[in-house]
Structure formats: structure tokens, C-alpha cells
C-alpha positions in Angstrom: -54.1 -20.3 -37.6 -57.1 -19.9 -38.0 -58.9 -23.6 -36.0 -56.0 -24.1 -37.0 -56.2 -25.5 -40.4 -59.5 -23.6 -42.4 -59.7 -22.9 -46.2 -63.6 -22.0 -46.1 -63.8 -20.3 -43.1 -64.9 -16.5 -42.5 -64.8 -14.6 -39.5 -67.6 -16.4 -37.3 -70.2 -13.1 -36.3 -72.7 -12.7 -33.7 -76.1 -14.0 -34.0 -78.4 -11.6 -36.4 -75.7 -10.3 -37.9 -74.7 -11.1 -42.3 -72.3 -13.5 -42.9 -69.6 -11.4 -44.4 -66.9 -12.4 -46.8 -63.9 -14.2 -45.8 -61.5 -11.2 -44.8 -58.4 -11.5 -47.2 -56.4 -8.9 -44.9 -56.1 -11.8 -42.3 -55.2 -14.6 -44.3 -52.5 -11.7 -45.6 -51.6 -11.3 -42.0 -51.7 -14.9 -40.8 -49.7 -16.5 -44.1 -46.6 -13.8 -43.1 -46.4 -14.9 -39.2 -46.2 -18.4 -40.6 -43.6 -17.6 -42.9 -41.9 -16.2 -40.3 -42.0 -19.5 -38.3 -41.1 -21.0 -41.3 -37.9 -18.8 -41.4 -36.4 -19.0 -37.8 -37.3 -23.2 -38.0 -34.5 -22.9 -40.9 -32.2 -20.6 -39.0 -32.9 -23.0 -35.4 -32.4 -26.5 -37.1 -29.8 -25.6 -38.2 -27.4 -26.3 -35.1 -29.0 -29.7 -34.7 -27.3 -30.8 -37.6 -23.9 -29.0 -36.5 -23.9 -26.0 -38.4 -22.4 -22.3 -37.1 -25.2 -20.0 -37.2 -24.2 -16.6 -38.6 -25.0 -13.9 -36.3 -27.0 -11.6 -39.1 -29.6 -14.6 -39.4 -30.2 -14.7 -35.5 -30.6 -11.4 -35.6 -33.1 -11.8 -38.2 -35.1 -13.4 -36.6 -35.0 -11.3 -33.5 -36.5 -8.7 -35.0 -40.0 -10.6 -35.4 -39.4 -12.1 -31.9 -41.8 -10.7 -30.1 -44.5 -10.7 -32.8 -44.8 -14.2 -34.8 -46.8 -16.5 -31.8 -49.0 -13.3 -30.4 -50.3 -12.5 -33.8 -51.1 -16.0 -34.6 -52.7 -16.7 -31.2 -54.9 -14.0 -31.7 -55.9 -14.6 -35.5 -57.2 -17.6 -34.0 -58.8 -16.2 -30.9 -60.9 -13.4 -33.6 -62.9 -16.7 -35.1 -63.9 -17.4 -31.8 -66.9 -15.2 -31.3 -70.1 -16.3 -31.9 -68.7 -20.2 -32.9 -70.8 -22.4 -30.3 -73.9 -21.4 -32.5 -74.0 -24.5 -34.1 -73.9 -26.2 -30.7 -71.2 -27.5 -28.2 -71.1 -31.2 -30.4 -70.3 -29.1 -33.5 -67.4 -27.4 -31.7 -65.3 -29.5 -29.6 -65.8 -32.2 -33.2 -64.3 -29.7 -34.7 -61.3 -29.3 -32.7 -60.7 -32.4 -32.2 -60.7 -33.1 -36.2 -58.8 -30.0 -37.3 -56.3 -29.7 -34.0 -56.0 -32.4 -32.2 -55.9 -34.7 -35.4 -52.6 -33.0 -37.2 -51.5 -32.3 -34.3 -51.8 -36.7 -33.5 -51.1 -37.7 -37.4 -47.6 -34.9 -37.0 -46.7 -36.2 -33.8 -46.1 -39.5 -34.9 -44.8 -38.6 -38.0 -41.9 -35.9 -35.7 -41.5 -38.7 -34.2 -40.0 -41.3 -36.9 -38.0 -38.3 -38.6 -36.8 -35.9 -35.5 -36.6 -38.4 -32.4 -37.3 -40.1 -30.0 -39.7 -42.5 -31.4 -42.7 -43.3 -30.0 -42.3 -46.3 -27.5 -45.0 -45.8 -25.1 -48.3 -43.9 -24.1 -46.4 -41.7 -21.8 -43.3 -40.6 -24.6 -46.8 -40.2 -26.8 -48.4 -37.9 -24.3 -45.3 -35.9 -24.1 -45.3 -35.0 -27.8 -49.3 -34.3 -27.3 -48.3 -31.9 -24.7 -46.1 -29.4 -26.3 -42.9 -31.1 -26.4 -42.0 -30.8 -30.1 -42.1 -28.0 -32.6 -46.4 -28.7 -32.4 -46.8 -26.9 -29.6 -48.7 -24.0 -30.7 -51.4 -27.0 -31.8 -51.5 -28.2 -28.0 -51.6 -24.8 -26.7 -54.5 -23.6 -29.2 -56.3 -26.4 -28.2 -56.2 -25.7 -24.5 -58.0 -22.5 -25.3 -60.2 -23.7 -27.3 -61.4 -26.0 -25.0 -60.9 -23.9 -22.5 -63.5 -20.9 -23.3 -66.1 -23.9 -23.4 -66.8 -23.4 -19.9 -65.2 -19.7 -19.7 -68.0 -18.8 -22.7 -69.7 -16.5 -20.5 -67.9 -14.4 -19.1 -66.3 -11.9 -20.7 -62.8 -12.2 -22.9 -61.7 -8.8 -21.7 -62.0 -9.9 -18.3 -60.8 -14.1 -19.2 -57.7 -12.4 -21.2 -56.9 -10.3 -17.9 -56.8 -12.5 -15.5 -54.3 -15.0 -18.6 -52.8 -12.4 -18.8 -52.0 -11.2 -14.5 -50.9 -15.3 -14.1 -48.3 -14.5 -16.4 -46.9 -12.1 -15.1 -46.6 -14.2 -11.8 -45.5 -17.4 -13.5 -41.6 -18.5 -13.1 -39.8 -16.1 -16.5 -39.9 -18.0 -19.4 -41.6 -21.0 -18.2 -43.4 -22.8 -20.9 -46.3 -24.1 -19.5 -46.5 -21.0 -17.2 -45.7 -18.2 -18.8 -45.4 -18.8 -22.3 -48.9 -20.9 -22.2 -51.2 -17.9 -20.0 -49.1 -14.8 -22.0 -50.4 -16.3 -25.7 -53.9 -16.7 -23.2 -54.5 -13.0 -23.0 -53.9 -12.9 -26.8 -56.4 -15.4 -27.4 -59.3 -13.8 -25.3 -58.4 -10.9 -26.9 -58.6 -12.1 -30.1 -61.8 -13.3 -29.0 -63.1 -10.2 -27.9 -62.6 -7.6 -31.2 -64.1 -11.0 -32.9 -67.1 -9.8 -31.0 -67.2 -6.4 -31.3 -65.9 -7.0 -35.1 -67.4 -3.5 -36.4 -65.4 -1.6 -33.6 -62.2 -4.3 -34.8 -62.6 -3.1 -38.4 -62.7 0.3 -37.6 -59.9 0.2 -36.1 -58.1 -1.7 -38.6 -59.0 0.4 -41.5 -57.7 3.4 -39.9 -55.1 5.2 -41.3 -54.0 5.7 -37.4 -53.1 2.4 -36.9 -49.7 2.6 -39.3 -48.2 4.6 -36.4 -48.0 1.7 -35.1 -45.4 0.7 -36.8 -42.9 3.3 -35.0 -43.2 1.3 -31.9 -42.4 -2.1 -34.0 -39.2 -0.1 -35.5 -38.1 0.5 -32.1 -39.4 -2.8 -30.2 -37.6 -4.8 -33.1 -34.2 -2.5 -32.2 -34.2 -3.2 -29.1 -35.2 -7.5 -29.2 -32.0 -7.6 -31.5 -29.4 -5.6 -29.1 -30.4 -7.0 -26.1 -31.6 -10.3 -27.2 -35.6 -9.9 -25.8 -37.8 -12.7 -26.1 -41.8 -12.6 -25.5 -43.5 -12.3 -22.7 -45.5 -10.1 -20.3 -43.2 -7.1 -20.2 -43.6 -6.7 -23.8 -47.7 -6.9 -24.6 -47.6 -3.1 -25.8 -44.9 -3.7 -28.5 -47.2 -6.9 -29.7 -50.2 -5.5 -29.6 -48.9 -2.5 -31.9 -47.7 -5.4 -34.1 -50.9 -6.7 -34.5 -53.0 -3.3 -34.9 -50.1 -1.4 -37.4 -50.1 -4.9 -39.3 -53.4 -5.3 -39.8 -54.2 -2.4 -40.9 -51.0 -2.7 -43.6 -52.8 -6.1 -44.8 -55.3 -4.8 -45.3 -54.8 -2.2 -47.0 -52.3 -3.8 -49.9 -54.4 -7.3 -49.8 -55.7 -6.5 -53.4 -51.8 -6.4 -54.7 -51.4 -9.6 -56.6 -48.3 -10.1 -55.2 -49.5 -10.2 -51.6 -51.4 -13.3 -53.3 -48.7 -16.0 -52.2 -49.0 -15.2 -48.4 -52.2 -15.4 -48.1 -52.9 -19.2 -49.5 -50.3 -19.5 -47.2 -52.7 -18.2 -44.2 -55.6 -20.1 -46.1 -53.4 -22.9 -45.8 -51.7 -22.1 -43.1 -52.0 -25.8 -41.1 -50.2 -27.8 -44.0 -47.1 -25.0 -44.5 -47.2 -25.3 -39.8 -47.7 -28.6 -39.5 -45.4 -30.1 -42.8 -42.4 -27.7 -42.8 -40.1 -28.9 -39.8 -39.3 -32.4 -40.9 -39.5 -31.5 -44.1 -36.0 -28.2 -43.6 -34.8 -31.4 -40.9 -34.3 -33.8 -43.5 -33.0 -31.3 -45.7 -30.3 -30.1 -44.0 -29.4 -33.0 -43.1 -29.0 -34.1 -46.2 -26.7 -31.3 -46.7 -24.6 -32.1 -43.6 -24.6 -36.0 -45.4 -23.1 -33.9 -49.0 -20.3 -31.9 -46.9 -21.8 -28.9 -47.3 -20.5 -26.4 -44.4 -22.3 -22.6 -45.5 -24.9 -22.9 -43.0 -26.4 -20.6 -45.9 -26.7 -22.3 -48.3 -28.0 -25.5 -46.2 -31.1 -22.6 -45.5 -30.8 -21.2 -49.0 -31.8 -24.8 -50.3 -34.1 -25.8 -47.1 -36.1 -23.0 -46.7 -37.6 -22.7 -50.1 -38.2 -26.6 -50.3 -40.2 -26.2 -47.1 -42.4 -23.9 -48.8 -42.7 -25.7 -51.6 -43.4 -29.0 -49.9 -46.3 -26.6 -48.3 -47.6 -25.5 -51.3 -47.3 -29.5 -52.8 -49.3 -30.6 -50.0 -52.2 -28.0 -49.8 -52.4 -28.4 -53.4 -52.8 -32.6 -52.8 -54.7 -32.5 -50.0 -57.0 -30.1 -52.2 -57.8 -33.4 -54.6 -57.2 -36.4 -52.2 -58.9 -37.6 -49.3 -55.4 -39.5 -48.5 -53.7 -36.6 -47.8 -56.8 -34.5 -46.2 -56.4 -36.9 -44.1 -52.8 -35.5 -42.9 -54.6 -32.3 -42.0 -57.9 -33.5 -41.6 -59.7 -36.0 -38.7 -62.1 -38.1 -40.0 -66.0 -37.0 -40.3 -67.8 -39.3 -37.5 -71.7 -41.1 -39.3 -74.0 -38.6 -38.9 -76.1 -41.0 -36.4 -73.3 -40.5 -33.7 -73.9 -36.7 -34.6 -76.9 -36.6 -34.1 -77.4 -39.4 -30.5 -74.3 -36.2 -29.5 -76.3 -34.0 -29.9 -79.6 -35.0 -28.5 -77.1 -35.7 -25.4 -76.5 -31.8 -25.6 -80.0 -31.3 -25.7 -81.3 -32.9 -22.7 -78.1 -31.8 -21.1 -78.9 -28.4 -22.1 -82.8 -28.8 -19.9 -81.0 -30.4 -16.9 
């Protein structure tokens, strides 16, 4: 996910470098990662409706467990380099409108559809702090906010420290090991975005495709030993990012890649909408007496993709629908006043 929803964004490059065309291979890779997340929830939500999940479905998801989230976080970090060029005010407003706002809106929708309902500020705070499928937005918002005071430091240094904290944190802890492990990938992506020419040489290199050897072995091990992503498996995750980035670069012009590219360009919409849709459809399947988990999944998965497609198209045509995913723009006078304060503080 980019900002994470930015249909018109391009990678940001250091000042003085020419602006480049949008990188379709990034959209393709992001779309693939989002598709894998939707496939994952198409299986896990079955258990919420008391379906017996077949082992082959679990095994399929395990093939990608080491890679899905590190890849999405890396891609978000890749766009951080140079993001402060327009000032901290516009930077923070952008993150508020494109990350916090959809996190708030879809947390409320989740509470109505799945529950428990928001009955006060504490329950809402639980949702906003990552107590739902939207935890990824909470993490990304945290990384973007942390990038403000850390912007003078080398992203590699920040990534190394975050990785060290993840190693020391309790195994499997969501707000410990997972938070800082993924933070390492975010700032590693930021470093790559700040060294774009070097990163593109890696992506264009056919040698990068050798990473598929590691991916195949690590995926098999993830299935056999029921592995979960974390600091011990950072190397396979990096191999996946490099090898699949290179693969996406070489195949991005193929027509059959267009659906995944579209998903990548509207990643936030597909991400926030898929879970409630799958949950509702599987609930209907259970109410209709459908007992086979495979049938419920075969119905819910494509309909979740269709819902994302329709919402993405509707958001383009309707400002009301778009408000589900992007917050309203503050009045220009408010932005101007905040920028004036920022300029004055810059000289303090």
C-alpha cells in the first residue's frame, strides 16, 4: 500500500531529480500482496462462522505467510524519501486524510458489522490502536509519524535499531516483535527510495530472480513447520521483495497484469472493504445452510474482489463514496495558517 491509497501518486525522488512516470511494477507487486491478504482472510473468516477449514487452504496461505506484510510495508516506505519536501504540515495532513481517516471510518463500519460495537471512547481507541483487521493502517500511520522526528537519521540506522528491538521483544507480540519487525522493512524501503537509481539497478538485474530459489525453500518450510513471519525469517522476506520486484518489472507490460496493477493503484479500497464483505457473505452462506468451506470461499472471495472494484470505480465518480477512503480537505486558509506557523517555528 502506498500512502496507502494514492491512485495518482508516483514514487518521490530527492530534490533536483526529474519526476518519473508512475512505476507500474510497484502497483503490480502491491496488488499481488493485497490479493494474498484477501485470500488469507477468505480462509480465516471461515472459522468465525464455525466452518471446518480444509488443510489445503491453510497450507496455501502458509506459502506466503513470510512475505505478505513485509512486502506491503516495504512498498509504503519506498515512497517516503522526499515526502517532506512540501513541509511537515502538508505531510501530516496527507497522512491524516489518507490513513487515519479511513482507519476511523472503517473501524466504525467494522464495529457495526462484526463487533463489538463502539460504546465509548475506550472501545474506539481499541479499534484505532489496531484491534481489528485494520491493524496494518495503525502500524503504517505510526511509521509515518515516527519518520518526522527521525527524518534526520539514516533510514538504515533506524531499520537496524527497529530490527534489534524486534529481536529483543517477546516472540509473536503484536505491538512488540511485529510492530518493530515491520518498522525495519518500512525504513529499509525508505532507504531504497532515497537511493532510487541503485534500487532500480537491483530490480532490473536478472540476478535478482535467483531469489526465487530461496522463496521456494522458505515457502515449503513455512508449510511444513508452520512458520510465522518475524526477525528469524527476514532474509527470505528480503529475497521475496527483491525477486518479485524484479519479476514484476519484467512482466508489468503484460495485459494479464492489468487487474493486479489496478488493485495496487487502489490498494486501500480493496484492503479496507474486503473483510466486511467476506464476513457478511460467509454469514449468509452459513444461514443458507451451506456446509462446505470451499463453497463459501468460492463465493466470498470473488465477490470481495468485485466489491473492491465497484467501490474503486464509484470513488472516482462520487465524492461521497470517495469520503469512505480519503478525508475531506481542510479549508485553504486553515492550511495557510498552519504553514505560516510552521515557517515561524523553523526559525526558532
